[in-house]
N, C-alpha and C positions, 0 to 999 in steps of 0.2 A: 217428891219424883221427877225428874226435867218432864218438860213438853215434848210431845214428839215431833213437833215442827220445828224445833231446835237442832242443830247439829250439835252433837258431844264430842268433845274435845280430853285428851292425855296431855297435859303439857309435861314434858320431858327436861328440865333447864333446872342446873344447880345454884344459880346464883339467886336468894332469894328476893333481892330487892327487882330484878329484871321478871321473875317468876311472877312476882304480886303486879309489874307494870302491866304484864300482862295480861293476867287476870281480868284485872280491872277492863284493861281495856277491850279486850273481845266482850265479855260479859255488858258492857256498856252498851258494844253494838246492839245487840237485842235478838241477833238467831243463833246465838253462839251459846252454849251450857257449859263449864270447865267440867269434866266430872270428877277429874283425879288428876293430883299432881305429884312429879316424880323427881327426885332431887341425885337420883344417880342411874344409871343405864339398867342394873338391876331392875331399880324399881321400875322403870320404865317396863321392863318382859313382862314380869309379875301383875303390874296393872293393865297391862294392856290383854293378856290373858282373861284377869278374871271382868274386867269392865266392858271389852269389846267398845270402844268407841269409836264412832266415824272417821274421825281422823285423831293422827295423834301428832302432835307438834314436836320437834327432836332436836336438842341442841347434838352438837357432835362431841364439843369436849366435856364430859362429865367422869367424875371418878367412879371406882369398881368396874365399869363396865362405860365402854366410851359410846356413842350414839351409832356408830356405824354397829358394831358389833352386837348392838340392842338391837338395831333394826334388822338384822339377818336373824336374829333368833326369833323376833317379833313375829315377821314375815315364813319361818319354818313353821311354826306352831300353825298359823293362819294366813294363807297369801294372798286371801281379800283385804287385810289391815292395809289402810292409806297411809302412809309415813312420808310428812312434809319436814324436810329439813329449816330450818333455823338457826344459821350458826354464823358465827363472826368471823370462821374461818371461808373462804370461800374462792381458796385457789385451785386449779383446775385440778391437782391431786386428790382433793376434798371430793369436791363435784362426781369426780368420774367414779371416786370409789362410792359415794353413795346411792349413788343411780344406778350401780352395778349390782348393790345390795339388793336393789327393789324399791328405793324412794320414788315419790312419785311427784317429786318436786323438790327445788331447792332455791331458798331465799337469805339474801343477807340479811344479818341482823338491824342494818342502818335503812332499811328498806320501810317505807312508808308503809301509813297501818293501813291504807284503800287498797293498796298491791294485799297486804298478807291478810285482809280481809276476803277480797277478791278470790286469791289463791285456795284461800281453805274453801270455800265455797263450789270451785272447780274441781277441786280433788275429792271434795265429798259426793261429788255427783258422779265420779268414776275419772274423768279427765287428768290433765298434768299441767303441773304450771312452775316457771322458774323467772324467776325476775329476768328481763331485757337482757339485762349484757348477761348471763348466765345463760341464756337460752343461745346466743349467739357464741358465746364460747364453748356449750357442747358441740354446736355444728362444726365447729372448727377443729374440736377436740375428736371429733371421726374422722375428718379426713385425716387428721395426723396419726391417727390411729393406724391406716391402710402401709403396705407395703409397697413395692414399686407396682407389681404387679395387681391391685388394689385390692387385695386377701387384707384379713385382720393380720396383724403382728402377734406374734408368740408376746401371751401373758408375763410378768414375772414373778415374782417369789409369792407364793400361796400358800396361808398359813390356815389350819383347821380351826374349827369357832374356839376349842378348848385350848388351841395355840396361843390362839390370839388373846384369848382371856389372862393365861398364862402371862403371857407377854405384856400384858398392861399394868397387874398386880405388881411383877417383879420390878417392873420401869416405876412404877410408884415407892417403891421403895420397903416391901412386904416382902419378909423372909418365907423360907420357904414353908415354914408350920403356920404360919399365917395365911397364905397363899391355898395351902392342903385345909384350912377348917373355912375358909371362905365357899371356897368351890365343893367341900366335901369330899376329897378326894384324898388318896394316901399320899403322905410326903413323896412317897418313891413315884408315885403317879407325879406328882409335881414335877421331880427332878426329871423323869423322863421329859415330859413335855419341853420342861426347859432346854434342855439338851437339844431338841428336835428343832426349838424357835433356833436357837445360837448354830445349828450348823446349817439351817437353810439359810439364816441371815447370814452365815460366818462371820457372826461376832461372839466374839466368847471372853467378854468380862459384862460384868450388871453394866457400869457405866455408859459401854459402848450401847447397849439394848437401851437403856434410858434414853440417850441421845436421840436413837433410829426411830425410839416411838415419840419424842417431841417433834421429830422432821415429819413424822409421816400423820401429825397431828391425833393420835390415838391418846397422848395426853398433854395438857398445856405447858406451856413453858416453865410457867410460876408456880405449878405444883411443886411440893415441898416433898424431896425425897432425901433417903437416907440410903448411900450406895455402901453395899452388902457382899 
């Protein structure tokens, strides 16, 4: 049983060597305890619900369900959850989308151990924390998001949570039957969601969906996919 004085952390990271390094780093610090480790976004959602950690340290690019979609699902189930993004992908698009999903902070993986531990303490206390470079970019992005009248610009394409799940699995190379089994839905429902995604994105072949998913950070470019 963990000490009540320690901050409980769920670590969601698919690369074992990175996950092991983070565990050692955080537990050595003394005020944290890793209560769970997730290798996929779907695991992160399940463990967050079961363990209710103080902080969820979340990577973006993960198999089956990416960190953005996992964050959305975690917060839908528990709006009080504290998700802190730690990712190698820190383009403006990634930052804006994860914060819009409800994450309370964003750090690059190349950040220092000192900043990481400071960020965890901050978000565990109910605050937000972004690395300095990202904090500046967030402010710049807010300015860019306003139109000439100072009003928010119209948002782009919006996929439902289920459509986003189907998109990721299809982009990873899974056939409709595999997608249906993974999501526990019918093949007909998969086909419906897949068609809706294609219509919304105006992309009508699997290779195009894969390219879109890579460009949006839904999957990593290094993922092995089969074009079907």
